[in-house]
C-alpha positions as CSV (number, residue, x, y, z in Angstrom):
1,M,2.4,-14.3,5.9
2,T,3.0,-10.9,7.0
3,I,6.4,-10.2,8.3
4,I,7.2,-7.4,10.9
5,R,10.9,-6.8,11.1
6,G,11.6,-10.3,11.8
7,Q,8.6,-11.6,13.9
8,D,5.6,-12.9,13.0
9,A,2.5,-10.8,13.4
10,D,0.7,-13.5,15.2
11,T,3.0,-13.0,18.1
12,L,1.1,-9.5,18.4
13,S,-2.0,-11.5,20.1
14,L,-2.0,-10.9,23.6
15,G,-6.1,-11.0,24.2
16,L,-6.3,-7.4,24.6
17,S,-5.3,-5.2,21.8
18,L,-2.1,-3.8,21.9
19,E,-3.2,-0.3,21.8
20,T,-5.3,-0.9,25.0
21,Q,-2.3,-2.3,26.8
22,L,-0.3,0.4,25.9
23,E,-2.6,3.2,26.0
24,P,-1.8,4.5,29.4
25,L,1.8,4.2,29.0
26,V,2.2,6.4,25.6
27,D,1.7,9.6,24.1
28,M,2.1,9.3,20.7
29,A,1.2,12.0,18.3
30,L,0.2,9.4,15.4
31,E,-2.7,7.7,15.6
32,I,-4.2,4.4,14.5
33,G,-5.6,4.9,10.9
34,Q,-3.8,8.1,10.2
35,K,-1.8,8.2,7.0
36,V,1.8,8.7,7.0
37,K,5.1,8.4,5.1
38,V,8.7,6.5,6.1
39,S,10.9,9.7,6.3
40,R,13.8,8.0,7.5
41,L,15.2,4.6,8.8
42,R,17.3,5.2,12.3
43,D,18.7,1.4,12.2
44,R,20.4,-0.6,9.4
45,V,17.4,-3.0,8.4
46,S,16.5,-5.3,5.4
47,K,16.6,-4.4,1.9
48,N,13.0,-5.5,1.9
49,V,11.8,-2.8,4.8
50,A,14.5,0.1,3.4
51,A,12.1,-0.2,0.0
52,Y,9.2,1.3,1.7
53,L,11.6,4.7,2.7
54,G,9.7,7.6,1.0
55,K,6.4,5.2,0.5
56,R,2.6,5.9,2.3
57,G,0.8,3.7,4.5
58,V,-1.5,3.6,7.4
59,V,-1.0,3.6,11.1
60,S,-2.9,-0.3,12.0
61,Q,-1.5,-0.4,15.6
62,F,1.5,0.1,18.1
63,K,4.1,-2.3,19.6
64,M,6.5,-2.3,22.3
65,V,9.8,-2.7,21.1
66,D,13.3,-3.4,23.2
67,G,11.2,-3.1,26.5
68,S,11.1,0.9,26.8
69,D,10.1,2.2,23.0
70,V,6.9,2.3,21.5
71,G,6.8,0.8,17.6
72,V,4.2,2.3,15.0
73,V,3.1,-0.5,13.2
74,V,2.4,0.5,9.4
75,E,0.3,-1.5,6.6
76,F,1.0,-0.6,2.8
77,E,-0.9,-0.7,-0.1
78,D,0.9,-4.2,-1.3
79,N,-0.5,-5.9,2.4
80,Y,2.9,-5.2,3.8
81,T,3.1,-4.4,7.2
82,T,6.2,-3.8,9.5
83,W,7.0,-1.2,12.3
84,F,9.2,2.0,12.6
85,F,9.9,4.4,15.4
86,E,7.7,7.3,15.6
87,D,10.5,9.3,14.6
88,E,11.0,7.7,11.6
89,L,7.5,8.7,10.3
90,S,5.7,11.9,8.8
91,A,1.7,12.3,9.3
92,I,0.4,13.0,5.9
93,Q,-3.1,14.3,5.2
């Protein structure tokens, strides 16, 4: 089972895709399918998440966090998935 910062990934299933639900609310510089690098960590995170600092992954979706911010869900080569704030990621070519 994939863990998303302590939440079960299955909780993201809301009938419509989360991207569709957030589309009118969000003007993100990143896009689904885009390759990114974890460039910094804004908050204290588990050692497991911290291990991905400097690693590359692919944006798989967006999710609401804290009721007002949008998180970017990133999937890594080892199939681990977690979310980051947009300013914690750098787009790569």
